[in-house]
N, C-alpha and C positions, 0 to 999 in steps of 0.2 A: 244526550241522556240515554241511558241503556233502556232496553225494552221493558224490563220488569218495573223500573221506576216510572216509566211513561204509563204503564198499566195502572200502577198505584195512584198516579196523578189523576187518571180517568175515574177511578173508584172514588177518590176524594171529591172530585167535582160532582159525582152522582150523589154522594152524601150531602154535599152543600145544596144541591138542587131540591132535596127533600124539604128544605127550609125556605124555598122561594116564596111561598105564600106568606109565611110568618114575617119574612123580611119586607115584603110588600106592605103588609099591614103595619108593622112597627116602624119602618124607616121612611115610607113614602106616602101611603094613602092618608095618614092622619094630617099631613101637611098640605093637602090639596085645599086650595082656596075655594070656598063655596061660590064665590062670584065667578070663578073660572068654570066651575061645573055648570052653573046656570048659562054661561056663555057658550056652551057646546062641548066642553071637554069631558062631560060626564060619560059619554060613550067610550072614549079612550080609556078612562079610568076603569070602567066596567070590563073592557076587553083585557086590560093589563091584570086586573084581579083574577079573571077567569084563566088567563094564560099562566099565571104563577101557581094557581091551584092545580091546574092540569099538570104542570111541570112537577110539582111536589108529588102528586099521585103517581105519575109515570116513573119518577126517580125511586119511589118506594117499591114499585113493582120490579124495577131493574135490580134493586138490592135484594129483593125477595128471590129473584132468579140467581143472583150471585151467591146467596147464602143457602144454596141447595147443593146436594152432592152429585147431581147429574147435569150434563150439558145438553140443553135443548138443540143447540146448533154447534158444530165443531169449533167455531171461532169465538164462542161465548166465553167470558171469563167467569170462573166460579172459585169460591174460596179454597177448595182443596188444591187448585192449581198453584196456590201460594203457600201451601203447607199449613193452612189455617185449620184449627180444630173447631169444626162447626158446633159441636155440643158446648164447648167452652165459650165461644162467641155468642151463640144464641141464648145460652143459659136458661134458667127457669123451666127446664124440661121442654122447651119449645123445639119444634122441628123446622119451623119456617118463621120468617119475619112477619108475614101477613097471615091472618086467619083466612080460611078457605072462602068464606062469604065475602070478606073484604076484597080478596083478589078477583073474584067473579065480578063484583060490582065495579072495580077499577077497570077490568078488562072490558066490560059491557058499556060503561059510561065514560071512559076516558081514553083507553088504549085502542079500541076498535070502533070503527064507524058502524054503529048498529042503529036500530030503531030507537034505542034509548040513547039519545045524542049527548046529553049532559046530565050532570048530577042535579037532582031536585031535592027539595026539603024533605019529602016523605021517604026517600030511599037513599039518602046521601051517606057516604062513608065518613066517619068522624076523623078528619085529618089530624086534629089536635090530639085526640085520644091515641091514635096510632103513633104519632111522634113521641108522646110521653111514654108510651109502652116501649118504643124502640130506643129511647135514650140510653138505657144501660147496654143495649146491644152495640150502639155506636161507640160507647165508651170502652167496650171490650175490643171492638173491631180495630180502632185506631192503633193501639199498641201492637196488635198482631200484624197489622200492615206495616207499621214502623219496623218491626223485627224482620219482615220479609223484604224490606228495602235495604238490602245488604250494602249497596253503594252509598246510600244516603242522599241520592239525587232527587228523591221526592220529598225531602224533609220540609221544604217550604210549603208545599201543598198540604202535607200532613199537619203542619203547625197551624195553617189557616183554618183547616177543617176542625181541628181540635179547639181552636178559639171560638169558632161558630157553635160547636156543640156545647161548650161551656156557657156561652152567652144565652143559648136557648134554654138551658137548664135553670137559669136564674128566674125567680118568680117575678 
């Protein structure tokens, strides 16, 4: 696989990770047997729920970085590297994927080890709200990435991500 297609595959995986918590809730947690939870698997289920929420928040933060015009680090991937039009992908006169306060909360409560270790009910970022707001961005980003994949080697990842985005859009 060529370098560009491998990079697009990585971006697709990051988009997929935005939905990790939704997939945990929809595909797994509802099928846990209450008897198993009483028998001691409750802690494992709790850790998996936390891990998928954190993964979703971190993936959103990575995509927020990707959808900016500047590179924080020389080897970071950003949309302009792929010839993507940020204004067209972000739409709605948005300049970033995340609002400034959402990014600060994700940084303080998920991405960095601070005194504010985890999300709490009083100060939590609304993951579902962000994903719903980001849905049109994802829907515009995928065709732009597909166009950037000139060899077509990332098409299977683009197809899987597209199917996941469409699945999450359904009520």
